[in-house]
C-alpha positions as a Markdown table, in Angstrom:
| # | Residue | x | y | z |
|---|---|---|---|---|
| 1 | Met | -61.8 | 146.1 | 44.7 |
| 2 | Ile | -60.7 | 149.4 | 43.2 |
| 3 | Ser | -59.1 | 150.3 | 46.5 |
| 4 | Glu | -57.1 | 147.0 | 46.4 |
| 5 | Phe | -55.9 | 147.9 | 42.8 |
| 6 | Gln | -55.0 | 151.4 | 44.0 |
| 7 | Asp | -53.0 | 149.9 | 46.9 |
| 8 | Leu | -51.2 | 147.5 | 44.6 |
| 9 | Ser | -50.5 | 150.4 | 42.1 |
| 10 | Asp | -49.1 | 152.5 | 44.9 |
| 11 | Lys | -46.9 | 149.6 | 46.1 |
| 12 | Ile | -45.6 | 149.1 | 42.5 |
| 13 | Asp | -44.9 | 152.8 | 42.2 |
| 14 | Arg | -42.9 | 152.8 | 45.5 |
| 15 | Leu | -41.0 | 149.6 | 44.3 |
| 16 | Ala | -40.2 | 151.3 | 41.0 |
| 17 | Gln | -38.9 | 154.4 | 42.8 |
| 18 | Leu | -36.9 | 152.3 | 45.2 |
| 19 | Thr | -35.4 | 150.4 | 42.3 |
| 20 | Gln | -34.4 | 153.6 | 40.5 |
| 21 | Ser | -32.9 | 154.9 | 43.7 |
| 22 | Leu | -30.9 | 151.8 | 44.3 |
| 23 | Arg | -29.7 | 151.7 | 40.8 |
| 24 | Ala | -28.5 | 155.3 | 41.1 |
| 25 | Glu | -26.8 | 154.6 | 44.4 |
| 26 | Asn | -25.2 | 151.5 | 42.9 |
| 27 | Gln | -23.9 | 153.5 | 40.0 |
| 28 | Leu | -22.4 | 156.1 | 42.4 |
| 29 | Leu | -20.8 | 153.3 | 44.5 |
| 30 | Arg | -19.3 | 151.7 | 41.4 |
| 31 | Lys | -17.7 | 155.0 | 40.4 |
| 32 | Ala | -16.4 | 155.6 | 43.9 |
| 33 | Asn | -15.0 | 152.1 | 44.0 |
| 34 | Ser | -13.3 | 152.6 | 40.6 |
| 35 | Leu | -11.8 | 155.9 | 41.8 |
| 36 | Leu | -10.6 | 154.3 | 45.1 |
| 37 | Gly | -9.1 | 151.4 | 43.2 |
| 38 | Ala | -7.2 | 153.8 | 40.9 |
| 39 | Glu | -6.1 | 155.8 | 43.9 |
| 40 | Asn | -4.9 | 152.6 | 45.6 |
| 41 | Ile | -2.8 | 151.6 | 42.6 |
| 42 | Ala | -1.3 | 155.1 | 42.5 |
| 43 | Phe | -0.4 | 154.9 | 46.3 |
| 44 | Lys | 1.1 | 151.5 | 45.8 |
| 45 | His | 3.2 | 152.9 | 42.9 |
| 46 | Arg | 4.3 | 155.8 | 45.1 |
| 47 | Leu | 5.2 | 153.5 | 47.9 |
| 48 | Lys | 7.3 | 151.3 | 45.7 |
| 49 | Glu | 9.1 | 154.5 | 44.4 |
| 50 | Ala | 9.7 | 155.7 | 48.0 |
| 51 | Gln | 11.0 | 152.3 | 49.0 |
| 52 | Ala | 13.4 | 152.2 | 46.1 |
| 53 | Arg | 14.7 | 155.7 | 47.0 |
| 54 | Val | 15.2 | 154.7 | 50.7 |
| 55 | Glu | 17.0 | 151.5 | 49.7 |
| 56 | Ala | 19.2 | 153.5 | 47.3 |
| 57 | Leu | 20.0 | 156.0 | 50.1 |
| 58 | Leu | 20.8 | 153.2 | 52.6 |
| 59 | Glu | 23.3 | 151.7 | 50.2 |
| 60 | His | 25.4 | 155.0 | 50.5 |
| 61 | Phe | 25.6 | 154.8 | 54.3 |
| 62 | Pro | 28.5 | 152.8 | 55.9 |
| 63 | Ala | 27.6 | 149.8 | 58.1 |
| 64 | Pro | 26.7 | 150.7 | 61.6 |
| 65 | Ala | 29.5 | 150.6 | 64.2 |
| 66 | Ala | 27.9 | 147.7 | 66.1 |
| 67 | Gln | 27.9 | 145.5 | 63.0 |
| 68 | Leu | 31.6 | 146.5 | 62.3 |
| 69 | Asp | 32.5 | 145.6 | 65.9 |
| 70 | Asp | 30.7 | 142.3 | 65.7 |
| 71 | Ala | 32.4 | 141.4 | 62.4 |
| 72 | Ala | 35.8 | 142.3 | 63.8 |
| 73 | Thr | 35.1 | 140.1 | 66.9 |
| 74 | Glu | 34.0 | 137.2 | 64.8 |
| 75 | Asp | 37.1 | 137.6 | 62.6 |
| 76 | Gly | 39.3 | 137.7 | 65.7 |
| 77 | Glu | 37.7 | 134.6 | 67.2 |
| 78 | Ala | 38.0 | 132.8 | 63.9 |
| 79 | Ala | 41.7 | 133.7 | 63.6 |
| 80 | Ala | 42.3 | 132.6 | 67.2 |
| 81 | Ala | 40.6 | 129.2 | 66.6 |
| 82 | Ala | 42.3 | 128.5 | 63.3 |
| 83 | Pro | 45.4 | 126.3 | 63.4 |
| 84 | Asp | 48.7 | 127.8 | 62.4 |
| 85 | Ala | 51.3 | 126.3 | 60.1 |
| 86 | His | 52.4 | 123.9 | 62.9 |
| 87 | Gly | 48.9 | 122.6 | 63.5 |
| 88 | Glu | 48.5 | 124.5 | 66.7 |
| 89 | Glu | 45.7 | 127.0 | 67.4 |
| 90 | Ala | 46.8 | 130.6 | 67.3 |
| 91 | Gly | 47.1 | 132.3 | 70.7 |
| 92 | Arg | 48.5 | 129.3 | 72.5 |
């Protein structure tokens, strides 16, 4: 009977140690999670700043030549298809 109480006492001690260990690990994980969350927010902020800088730089560049050529072609086609003052299409 005493042996059974001793076994039960040992199991309770191991359970208490495991509980303390898990609580300590949980606390460390909560701190790590909090730090990672703050780091994630900082990275998102830096990413937004970088995106704004890139967009500002892109506004200073002229349109690519391919887009200018396409726009000129579309303008030329529109002018050729538009009727003139006499009701006839230009280019005919």
